[in-house]
N, C-alpha and C positions, 0 to 999 in steps of 0.2 A: 610485256613480261609474261603474258599468258601464253600457254602452249597447248597443243592438242593433247587430250588425255584419253585413256581407254574408257569406253562406254561402260556404264554401270547398269546392270539390270534393274529396271524400276521396281519398286515395291511400294506397298501402301504406306504412306506416312503414318508414323506412330504418334501418339500423344495429341491427336486432334480432339475437338470438343466432343463430348458424349453424344452418340446417336440418340434421336428422339425415342423415348420410351414411355409406356403408359405411366401415369402419375401414381405409382405404387404408394400404398400407405406403409411407411416404415415405422415400426414400433419404437417408441421411446424406451431407451435402455437404462436400467438402474445402475449406471456405471459409477463406481467410486474409485478415485485415484488412490494409490497406496497410502494408507495411514498406519502408523505404528500402533499396534494393539498390545504390546508387551506391558505387563504390570511394572510400574516404576520401581518396585522394591526388589524385583528379580532381574538378575543380569544374564539369565539363561536364554540362549537363542532358541527360537521356535524350532520344532522338529521339521525337517525338510519334507515337502510334499512329494510323494512318489506316485507318478502316473505311469502305469505299466507300458503304455505305448511310447513313452519318452525315455524309458530306462536305457542306459544307466544314469542319465541326467536326472537331477532332482530340482524341482522348481520351488519358488517362494510363493507367498500369498499374492505377489504382484503379477504372476504369470497370467492368471485369468483376467485380471484387471486390464492387462495389455490388449487382449482380444476384444474386450468390451470397449476399450478406448478406440481401437482401430475401426470397429463396426460403427460406433457413433460418430467418429470423425468423418467416415465415408458417407454416412447418412446426412450429415451437415453439408457436405460437398454437393450432394444431389439436391437437397432442398434449396440451396442457393442457386444451383444450375437451373432448377425449374422455375425460378423467379418468385419463390415463396417469400413472404415478409418475415422479418424478425419477430420473435426469437426463433432461431433454427434448431434449438435444442433446449431441453429443460435442465441439462447438466450445467451447474453454475460455473465450472471451470472452463468448459468449452464455449460457454456463452460469452465469457469475458476475454479470454486469452486466445492468441493465434497460435496454431500448431501446424506443422508441415502436413501435407496431405498423405493419405495412405499410398498413393501412387506419385512418384517423383515428378512424372511428366505433367501432373495436374497442377503443380505449383505455379504461381504467377510468373516467375522469371523463366521457368522452363517453357510455359505456354508462349511467352513473348518470343523466346528464342526460336521455337518451332514455327510460329505464325509469321513473325516479322523479320527474321534473320535467315532461317534455313530455306523455307518454302516461299520464295519470292518470284513471281512471274516476270518481274521487271529487272531481275538481276541474273547474271550468268549461272548456269547450273552445272558447270564442269566440277569434278571432284576438287580440283585445285582452288577454285573460287569459293565453293561451299565451305571447304575446310578453313580457308582464310577468314571468312565471315564468322564462323563458329568460334574459332580461337580468339579473334579480335574481340568478340563480344564477351567470351568467358574469362579472358584475362582481367577484365574489369568487373564483369558480372553485374553490371548496373544498367538498367534500361535507359536512364537519363543520359549516360555517357554515349550509348549507341545513338540515341536521338540527337545528341549534340553533334556527333560526327556527320549525321545525315543533314542537319541544318546547315552546318558550315561547309560541307564538302560535296553534298549531293549523293548520288548513288555510290555505294561502297564496293569497290572492286580491287583485287590485287593488281590488276593491270594498271590502274591509276594510282596505286599506293606509292607514296614518297615519305620517307622517314621525317624529313623536316616539316612537311605539311601537317602530319598527324601530331607530331611533337608540339608544334605551335598551337594547335587547337587545345590540346590538353594543358599546356603550360598557361595559356590565357585563362582557362577555366579555373585552374588552381590559384592563380593570382587574384581571381575574382572571389575566392573563398568557397568555391564549389567542391564537393566531394566527387571524385571520379571513380572511386572503388566502392564496391558493395561491402557491407559489414558481415556478410554471410560467412566468409572465410578470409583468412589473411594470406595475401600473396607475398612471398619472400621478396626482398628488394632487388636482389640479383646484382648488386654492385661489384662483388668479387668476381663474378663470371663475365660481366659485360662492361664494367669500368665506368659507368655513368653515375653521377650523383643523384639524379632524379629517378625515382622508382619506375615511372611510366616509360622512360626512355629505355631502360633495361628490358622491360617487357616487350616493347616494340622490336628491339633487337633479338629477343628470344623468338618472337614470331617470324622475323626475317630468317633466322637460322633454320627453323622448321621448313619454311618455304624453299630455301636454298637446297635443303636435303630432300626435297620432293616427298615430304612425309605423307601428304595426302595420297599420292599414287601408291606408296608403299602400304599404307593402311588398307587401301582398296583391294589389295592382293592377298591379304592374310585371312585366316579362317576362324580365329578365336579372339574373344575379347581380351584374354590374358596376353596374347601376343601384342595387341594394340596397346594395352596398358604398359607393357615392358618397353615398347618403342618410345612412348611418351615419357616414361620414367627415366629414360637415359639422358634427358636434357637437363641442363643446369637449372636449379631452383625448383624443379618439379619433383615432389616426393610422392609417396604412395597415395595420399588423399587426393591431391590435385590430379595426378595421372588417372585415377579412377573416375573422378568427376568429369574430366575432359573426354575420356573414351566413352563414357555413358552419354554425354551430350552429342558427340560425333555420331553415335549409334542411333540417334533420333533421325538422322539424315539418310539419304540413299547411298551415301558413301560406303557404309558398312551394313551388315545384316547379322550381327552376332546374336546368339541366344542370350536372353537376359537371365537365364537360370544356370549358366555354366560357371560363372566367376563372380566373386564379390571381394571387395576390400572394405571391411567395416571401418566407418569413420568414428570419431570420438563419441557422438551421440548414440550410435548403434552399440558400441562397446559398453557404454554406460547403461543402456537399456538391458543388455544381456546380463550385466551384473545384478540388476534389480530383479530380473525374472528367474535367474538360476542361482541357487545356493551351492550347487555342486554340478559342474558341467559333465561329470561322468567320463572324463578323459577326452571330451570333444573340444576342439579349438573353436574360436569365434566364428570363422566361416562355416564350419560344420554345424554349429548350433543354428546359424541363420538358415542353412540349407534344410535342417530338420524342421524348423518352424515354417519355412516356405512350403515344404512338402506336406506338412500336416495341417495347413491352414483351413482347408475345407472341412476336415474332420473335427477340428477344434471349434469352428463356428457352429457346426451342427451339434456337437456335444453340449455346447453352452446355450443352445437355442437362440443364436444370434443371426440376424438377417444382414449379411454383408453383401451389398450390391456392387458387383465388380464392374470394371470398365470393359465392355465388349466381351464379357466372359473370360477375361484374362485374370489369372491369379496374381496376387501380389508377388512380384518377381524378386529374386535374390538381390538384384541391384536396386530395388526399392527398400531394401535392407532386411527384413521388414520391420526392423526396430529403429528406423531412421528417426533421429531427433531424441530418442530415449526419453520420451515424455517431456522434452524440453520445449519451451515456448519458441516459436519461430521468430527470428530477428527481422 
């Protein structure tokens, strides 16, 4: 079922482990997550904070807490990466709860996708095969499901793919009481579009539809992330959120090389975070607010005296939100 595909110009894989760096001393930050300070007897809302470089948008008291949160969360990431022992932070919230990383590619599932699904020397590297592996993984978004496929079926390739075989593996797992989907986001069941009663069967048929349309080759020929998003968005059961997640994951591979600063579709957590940080958007929509924060991040870290240690000198990109999670605990 595999066929020759146009060669894609190699590029440096993104999202790899951080390069070795000197063990910098990262200052502990006095970060306080937002706490209401309004007097209980007064129902008056606090006056919005006006920062000239953000005008006409007006921010809340949470805005500066966001930057402190981002800097300390990234500091925790590097302390763990350097092999330091607990506690990695003095902040009582970050010390107890799990939050998404400042960079999406640093998250555990993204790292697994990059290391163990996309960049595999033992598996085919054609755009068609890489796309198949990415979507097969992301439809379930669960490391244990991918590892189940490999245990039961050996090397995962589209050339060897058969619906009945993959369906049987997933059906047996469900009958044994295993969860085959991640709880990170909800995949629509797809019964109306593909006619099967089992959710996983419809998702396998969705992937088959993409492969029949040669979507991998079409994505390799386009120039912007928005175009890729729109092509994915056209498929049944895929809304804005999933289309954006999928095109972001595809962009970790050599199949595409879109700029991460050009296009963003805010998820629920990002929208929630924006509402916390801005009391008046000043006429800007959510993607524009995210672009504003992405553009101003270095200025804001410097203004607040925060040491944000980037990955390879890269800024927090628009498709890292940069309000992903909206201060919510990671599932």
